[in-house]
N, C-alpha and C positions, 0 to 999 in steps of 0.2 A: 719395078720402079714405082715410086710413090707418086701419087697424083698431087696436083696443086692443092686440092682440098685437104688432103692428109697432112701436107707440109704446113698449110695455114693452121690447121687444128693443133699440130704439134707446137708451132710457134706460139699460138694463143695459150696453149697449156703451159709452156715454159714461162710466158709473161705472167700468167696468173700465179704460178708457183713462186716466182721471184717476189711478186707483190705480197703473197701470203707470208713468205719468209721475212720480208721487210716489216710487215705489220707485227708479226710475232716477236721480232727483235725489239720493236718499239715498246711493246707491252710486257716484255720479259722482266723489265725492272719493276713494273707495277705488280705483277702477279708472279710470285715465286713458283717454282716447279712443285706440282702437287706430289706428295709422297703417298704411294699406294700402301695401304695397310691390310694385312691379312685379317679376315673376319675371325680367325681362330684365336687371335690375341684378345679380342673383346668378348666378354661374356654374353651369352644369349639372354634374352629377356627372362627366360625361366631361371637361368643361373643367377641373374641379378635379383630376381624375386626371392630365390632361395637364400642368397647371401644377405639380403635385406631382412628377411625373416629371421635368419640366424643372428644377425646383429641386434635386432629388436629383442629377441629372446635373451641374448647376453646382456643387453642393457637392462632389461627387466630384472634379471637375476642379480646384477650389480646394484640396482636400486634397492632390491629387497635386502641384500647383504648390507648395504649402506644404512638402511633403516634399522636393521638389527643392531648394528654397531652403535647407532645413535641411541637406541633404547638402552643398550648396555652402559653407554657413557652416562646417560641420564640416571640410571639406577646407581651407578657408582658415585655420581655426584650427590645423590640423596644419602647414600651410605656415608660418604665423606662428611656431609653436613651433620649427620647424626653423631658420628665419631668426634667431630670437632666440638659439638655441643657437650658431649660427654667429657671430653678432655678439659674443656673450660670449667665444667662443674667440678671435676675431680681436682683441678688446680685450686679452685676456690676452697674446697673442703680441705685440701692439703695446707693452704695458707692459714685457714682458721685453726687447724690442729697444731700447726707450727707455733702460732701465737699462744695457744693454750699450753703447749709444752713449755714454751719460754716462760710463761707466767708461773707455771707449776715448779719449774726448776728454780726460778727466782725465790718463790715462797719456800721451797725446800732448803735453799742456801741460807735464807734468813732463819729458818727454824734450826738448822745445824749451828749457825753462829750463836743463836740464843742458848742452845743446849750446851755448846762449848763454853760460853761465858758463864753459865750457871755451874757447870762442872768445875771451871776454874775457881769460881767463888767458893764452892764447897771445898776444893783442895786447899785454897788459901786459908779458909776457916779452920780446917783440920791442921794445917801447918802452924797456925797461930795457937791453937790449943796445945800442940805438942811442944811448943817453945816455952 
């Protein structure tokens, strides 16, 4: 048989358990249930340091590659500028030569007309002599 003290202790224990359950129920809306996470899912500080180091090395290599590409673009832009200047110069030279060609052709046409006119005059003079 249980003594009065043991019964009183059990009743006090039940009262305090009910009170704890009531308090937990009141605060359950404020504090969601904590989810326990395995530490295996998260990298250790050494693994984090290694991954950070790897990422920094990759960043450095990408920055170097980026700089190389910028240098290549700069060089190509300079080459493009030189070629563009050369094209402009050649276009000017071409237009000058075209003008010179046109004037020479015009002069040639005038000379041909004068020669044909002279030849016609000579032919007419010969025809007049023969008549």
